[in-house]
C-alpha positions in Angstrom: 77.6 87.2 -94.3 78.0 89.6 -91.5 80.1 92.0 -93.8 78.3 91.6 -96.4 74.6 92.8 -94.6 75.9 95.5 -93.0 77.0 97.0 -96.0 74.1 96.2 -97.4 72.4 97.9 -94.9 74.4 100.7 -94.3 74.0 101.7 -98.4 70.4 101.5 -97.6 70.5 103.6 -95.0 72.3 106.3 -96.8 70.1 106.2 -99.5 67.5 106.6 -97.6 68.9 109.7 -95.6 69.1 111.8 -98.7 66.9 114.9 -96.9 69.0 117.7 -95.9 67.8 119.2 -92.2 66.7 123.1 -92.0 69.5 124.0 -89.5 72.0 122.9 -93.0 73.7 124.4 -95.3 75.1 123.6 -98.4 78.4 126.0 -98.9 79.4 127.4 -102.3 82.0 130.0 -100.7 84.3 130.3 -98.0 83.4 133.4 -96.6 81.5 132.3 -94.1 84.0 130.4 -93.0 86.4 133.6 -93.0 89.5 133.4 -90.0 89.2 129.9 -89.8 91.7 127.4 -89.9 92.6 126.2 -92.9 94.8 123.5 -94.0 96.5 124.4 -97.4 98.7 120.6 -97.4 102.5 123.3 -97.8 103.6 121.0 -95.3 102.4 118.0 -96.0 105.0 115.1 -97.3 104.3 113.7 -100.8 102.6 110.4 -100.7 101.6 108.0 -103.6 98.9 105.1 -103.7 99.5 105.4 -99.9 96.9 102.9 -98.2 95.7 105.7 -95.4 94.8 106.9 -92.9 97.2 109.8 -93.1 98.3 112.3 -90.5 97.1 116.0 -91.7 100.4 117.8 -90.8 98.7 120.9 -89.2 100.1 123.7 -87.7 97.1 123.9 -85.4 97.9 121.1 -83.3 94.8 119.3 -83.9 94.7 115.3 -85.0 92.8 115.3 -88.0 93.1 112.1 -90.5 92.3 111.2 -93.9 91.4 107.9 -95.0 89.6 106.6 -98.2 87.1 104.1 -99.3 88.3 100.3 -99.6 91.0 99.9 -102.1 91.3 103.4 -102.7 94.5 105.1 -103.2 95.5 108.3 -101.5 98.0 110.6 -102.5 99.4 113.7 -101.5 101.0 116.9 -103.4 101.2 115.0 -106.6 102.3 116.6 -109.6 100.3 116.2 -112.5 97.1 114.9 -111.2 94.3 114.1 -114.0 90.8 115.4 -113.7 89.8 114.4 -117.5 88.0 117.1 -119.1 88.3 119.6 -115.7 92.0 120.1 -116.2 94.4 119.1 -114.1 96.2 119.7 -110.5 100.3 120.4 -109.9 102.6 122.6 -111.1 103.7 123.6 -107.2 99.9 123.0 -106.1 99.7 121.4 -103.0 96.7 119.0 -102.2 95.8 116.2 -101.2 93.6 113.3 -104.1 92.1 109.4 -104.1 91.7 107.7 -107.0 90.8 103.8 -108.2 89.9 103.5 -111.8 88.4 105.3 -114.0 85.1 104.0 -113.8 84.5 104.0 -110.1 83.9 106.6 -107.8 86.6 107.3 -104.9 85.9 108.8 -100.9 88.1 110.5 -98.8 87.1 110.7 -95.6 88.2 113.0 -93.5 88.0 112.7 -89.8 88.1 115.2 -87.1 89.6 113.1 -84.2 89.7 115.8 -81.5 86.4 116.8 -81.2 83.3 117.5 -84.1 83.3 120.8 -85.8 79.7 123.0 -87.0 81.2 123.4 -90.7 83.4 122.1 -93.1 84.7 122.4 -96.6 87.6 123.1 -98.9 88.8 124.1 -102.6 87.9 120.5 -104.6 87.4 119.3 -108.6 87.0 115.7 -109.8 87.0 113.7 -113.1 83.7 114.3 -114.6 82.8 111.2 -116.4 81.6 108.5 -113.8 79.1 109.8 -111.4 78.8 112.9 -109.6 80.6 114.5 -107.1 79.1 113.9 -103.4 79.9 115.6 -100.3 79.0 114.0 -96.5 78.6 115.3 -93.0 78.7 112.6 -90.5 78.7 112.4 -87.0 80.6 110.7 -84.5 78.4 107.5 -84.8 78.9 108.0 -88.7 75.6 108.6 -88.6 75.0 110.9 -91.7 74.0 114.5 -90.8 73.6 116.1 -94.0 74.6 114.5 -98.0 74.5 116.9 -100.9 75.0 116.4 -104.7 77.9 118.7 -105.6 77.3 118.6 -109.6 73.7 118.4 -109.5 73.4 121.8 -107.4 76.4 123.4 -107.8 79.2 121.7 -110.1 82.5 122.4 -110.6 83.2 123.1 -114.1 86.8 124.0 -115.4 87.2 122.5 -118.9 91.2 121.7 -119.4 91.8 123.9 -116.8 95.1 124.1 -114.8 95.0 124.4 -110.7 91.4 125.2 -111.4 88.4 124.1 -108.8 85.2 125.6 -106.4 84.8 125.9 -102.6 82.3 123.8 -101.6 81.2 122.6 -98.0 78.7 122.1 -95.5 78.3 124.3 -92.3 75.7 123.3 -89.5 74.5 125.0 -86.4 76.0 122.8 -84.3 79.3 121.0 -83.8 78.5 118.0 -84.8 80.3 116.9 -87.8 83.1 114.1 -87.4 83.6 113.1 -90.4 83.5 115.2 -94.0 83.8 113.1 -97.1 84.4 113.6 -100.5 83.1 110.8 -103.2 83.5 111.4 -106.6 85.7 110.1 -109.4 89.5 111.0 -108.5 88.7 114.0 -106.3 90.9 116.2 -105.4 91.2 118.7 -101.9 93.3 121.7 -101.2 92.7 124.3 -98.0 90.7 122.1 -95.9 88.6 125.0 -94.2 86.8 124.2 -90.5 85.0 126.2 -88.1 85.8 124.3 -84.7 84.5 123.4 -81.5 84.5 126.1 -79.2 84.8 124.6 -76.5 88.2 124.6 -75.1 88.5 121.2 -73.7 86.8 119.3 -76.5 85.7 115.0 -75.8 88.3 113.2 -78.3 85.4 111.3 -80.7 85.8 107.5 -81.0 87.6 105.7 -83.2 85.9 103.8 -85.3 87.2 100.1 -86.0 89.0 100.0 -89.9 86.1 97.5 -90.6 83.8 100.3 -90.3 85.8 102.8 -92.4 85.9 100.3 -95.1 82.4 100.1 -94.5 81.8 103.5 -94.7 82.9 103.8 -98.0 81.6 101.3 -99.6 78.1 102.6 -98.7 78.8 106.2 -100.1 80.2 104.6 -103.0 76.9 102.3 -103.4 74.8 106.2 -102.9 76.7 107.4 -105.4 76.1 105.0 -108.1 72.3 104.5 -106.7 71.6 108.0 -107.4 73.1 108.2 -110.7 71.5 105.6 -112.3 68.1 106.5 -110.4 
């Protein structure tokens, strides 16, 4: 009962906290992040239907993990990832993706364990047909800082293309983003780009219990479904 109540409370909270603040910006180009660290997944081992979390291999020595909502499998460098009408990724492209079914939204939850960042985004795409694509920024306590409906604000439409997509992200004036969440049907992410905290010795974020991350994924899924039906 407590778990059910917590899940519902989180979903309601995420639904209410939808209006963005003046200090944030929805990013549709990586121009403001040029020169910042980029993880292109080219050195990431190939993974199929992983439970997670997956430790991202990067040349910056930073501790970054990816997990997903309950029941979503994580994949890296899958050759032939389908986005339905939006085409597919593969043919040498390296990336990370998540998938549950053809009727439910999936989430990739990127956690910056070495400290929060002030901006984050990446080259992404999703399968059109089962809800909108959302991106969200959360702080170290899992409070939602920003939530954007990409489908409504700047949709990614790449009919039957190969390795196509667009850069979408979030940038804030302060380094307080500990989690970057992508929620949609079978989302894919490449070239994860972020603006790290300037402090050379940042305090690491507390690591939530696995059950907390599952509730986070469930809550974000509820938000996307609620928004789509309203």
